[in-house]
VOGU-3710 file (C-alpha; in Angstrom, 3 decimals, decimal comma):
1> mtprgqetsa> 222,592/56,387/67,411  221,988/57,555/63,739  219,390/59,862/62,579  217,694/56,701/61,263  217,995/54,780/64,320  216,466/57,611/66,201  213,602/57,771/63,850  213,117/54,234/64,181  213,126/54,384/67,970  210,836/57,460/67,960
11> rlldaalavh> 208,325/55,398/65,730  208,210/52,495/67,766  207,742/54,426/71,031  204,918/56,523/69,504  203,277/53,221/68,498  203,841/51,786/71,831  201,988/54,947/73,560  199,376/54,757/70,993  198,769/51,041/71,484  198,590/51,731/75,140
21> aelghegltv> 196,228/54,584/75,023  194,057/52,430/72,822  194,163/48,784/74,444  195,772/49,509/77,812  198,752/47,564/79,361  197,023/44,153/78,311  197,089/45,130/74,563  200,505/46,438/74,519  202,131/43,452/72,902  205,040/43,322/70,650
31> qavldrsgvs> 202,857/42,495/67,597  200,397/45,308/68,229  203,507/47,715/68,250  204,887/46,028/65,121  201,615/46,319/63,330  201,174/50,046/64,355  204,743/51,288/63,552  205,668/49,116/60,519  208,922/48,340/62,130  210,424/45,062/62,213
41> lgslyhhfgs> 210,909/42,623/64,929  214,546/42,729/64,579  214,721/46,423/64,927  212,467/46,456/67,949  214,990/43,919/69,668  218,017/45,873/68,206  217,031/49,236/69,850  215,164/48,025/72,942  216,536/44,545/73,550  213,319/43,085/74,426
51> atglaaalyd> 209,687/44,065/74,873  210,040/45,045/78,269  212,829/47,265/77,356  210,566/48,911/74,983  208,106/49,264/77,959  210,712/50,811/80,201  211,897/53,039/77,482  208,459/54,633/76,995  207,968/55,130/80,604  211,458/56,880/80,669
61> rcmaelleav> 210,176/59,192/77,746  206,990/59,973/79,230  208,435/60,439/82,772  210,915/62,824/81,120  208,331/64,833/79,304  206,536/65,060/82,716  209,449/66,242/84,745  210,540/68,505/82,080  207,185/70,524/82,205  207,527/70,474/85,957
71> vtdlrrarta> 211,248/71,974/86,028  210,533/74,377/82,973  208,005/76,227/84,930  209,874/75,975/87,982  213,125/77,764/86,597  210,725/80,737/85,696  209,435/80,868/89,594  210,958/83,902/91,576  209,869/83,128/95,078  209,190/79,765/96,846
81> rtgvravvaa> 205,321/80,364/96,739  205,504/80,692/92,927  207,645/77,943/92,363  205,680/75,337/94,339  202,590/76,644/92,682  204,481/76,154/89,478  205,482/72,610/90,221  201,729/71,792/91,118  200,190/73,498/88,213  202,512/72,078/85,562
91> ylrftrehpd> 201,830/68,440/86,878  198,048/69,115/86,370  198,452/70,869/83,076  200,768/68,027/81,641  198,081/65,536/82,548  195,195/67,510/80,860  197,371/68,379/77,928  199,142/64,953/77,348  196,745/62,362/78,856  198,037/59,393/77,105
101> aaryvhassy> 201,716/59,820/78,374  200,482/61,030/81,778  198,242/57,716/81,645  201,131/55,609/80,931  203,539/57,064/83,584  200,650/56,366/86,237  199,667/53,080/84,773  203,254/51,681/84,697  204,244/52,740/88,355  203,838/49,494/89,539
111> aaflpqhaar> 204,384/47,368/86,275  206,281/44,209/86,295  208,828/45,742/83,944  210,091/48,655/85,779  212,222/46,738/88,593  214,407/45,167/85,915  215,045/48,525/84,522  214,939/50,891/87,630  218,568/51,764/87,519  218,254/53,005/83,892
121> saaakaprie> 215,165/54,917/84,769  216,464/56,155/87,844  219,392/57,707/85,860  217,115/58,972/83,471  215,102/61,105/85,929  218,156/62,128/87,900  219,065/65,532/86,466  215,566/66,625/86,667  215,036/65,401/90,142  218,322/66,883/91,322
131> elygwfaghv> 217,246/70,382/89,962  213,941/70,099/91,841  215,664/68,856/94,944  218,193/71,476/94,597  215,783/74,182/94,444  213,718/73,010/97,433  216,954/72,419/99,334  217,645/76,454/98,605  214,220/77,380/99,946  214,332/75,113/102,942
141> aagrivdlpl> 217,847/76,544/104,057  216,562/80,057/103,847  213,493/78,983/105,978  211,113/79,577/103,055  209,961/75,912/102,985  209,332/73,819/105,954  212,435/71,855/107,052  211,636/68,168/106,077  213,634/65,766/104,176  213,576/66,293/100,534
151> vvleglvigp> 211,839/63,117/99,575  209,133/64,046/102,104  208,853/67,817/100,312  208,499/65,939/97,171  205,724/63,724/98,052  203,984/66,571/99,783  204,077/68,894/96,702  203,600/66,028/94,034  201,347/63,855/95,877  198,320/65,893/95,574
161> paelsrrwla> 198,374/66,833/91,854  199,545/62,936/90,898  196,648/61,558/93,128  193,999/64,131/91,334  195,689/63,078/88,068  195,480/59,324/88,522  191,775/59,480/89,452  190,762/62,044/86,505  192,652/59,422/84,172  190,776/56,718/85,569
171> gapgidlaaa> 187,688/58,554/84,783  186,453/59,230/88,507  183,639/61,680/88,524  183,716/65,253/89,905  187,359/65,991/88,958  188,100/69,181/86,801  191,706/69,397/86,254  191,528/73,135/84,887  189,672/73,965/88,129  192,204/72,036/90,255
181> ertvpdlvwq> 195,044/73,968/88,663  193,581/77,289/90,037  193,179/75,978/93,630  195,336/73,255/94,567  198,579/74,965/93,919  197,955/77,640/96,956  196,642/74,607/99,132  199,824/72,564/98,538  201,746/75,848/99,197  200,249/76,440/102,568
191> girgpvd> 201,064/72,904/103,753  205,048/73,415/103,225  205,685/77,220/103,656  208,278/77,874/106,164  208,659/80,651/109,023  210,260/83,269/106,483  208,111/84,777/103,810
//
């Protein structure tokens, strides 16, 4: 893609995220994105193929940003405990610092557009998920993390911060993500620590 094409794609994605933040999924229409971005309908279809293609590409971008935040912190971890804590804290921090992107990820999880773009989305996530799974596998093999299927471990580690984030994004009372960032990571670690420390 040319630099100009990349700039146009980014403008469309930025506009789509802004529209979603302001108007939600129902308000995320092609016309609203075009009005916000100043890009032509032809350019939108050229870069994304369809309105659902744009929605899926925005999901991929937001998810990539979230996963990159998680694995960046994980790479700095020196122990199983600090790695698990880093993953949980990074998820919560990303949600606090990038609520529009986090909201789009959570709101899109069951959206109608995802199944038709599932293969592309899975491929986009694969490098970061493989890095996360590889890290878990090494610590499972060493006995530092409980021996469970990797997809189950992912759910046990990502599930708590994801659910807290979802509720916080929905405006549920009583959820302080900054406070959760200080306490939840150790609680998650206690749930999956293995017999070897």
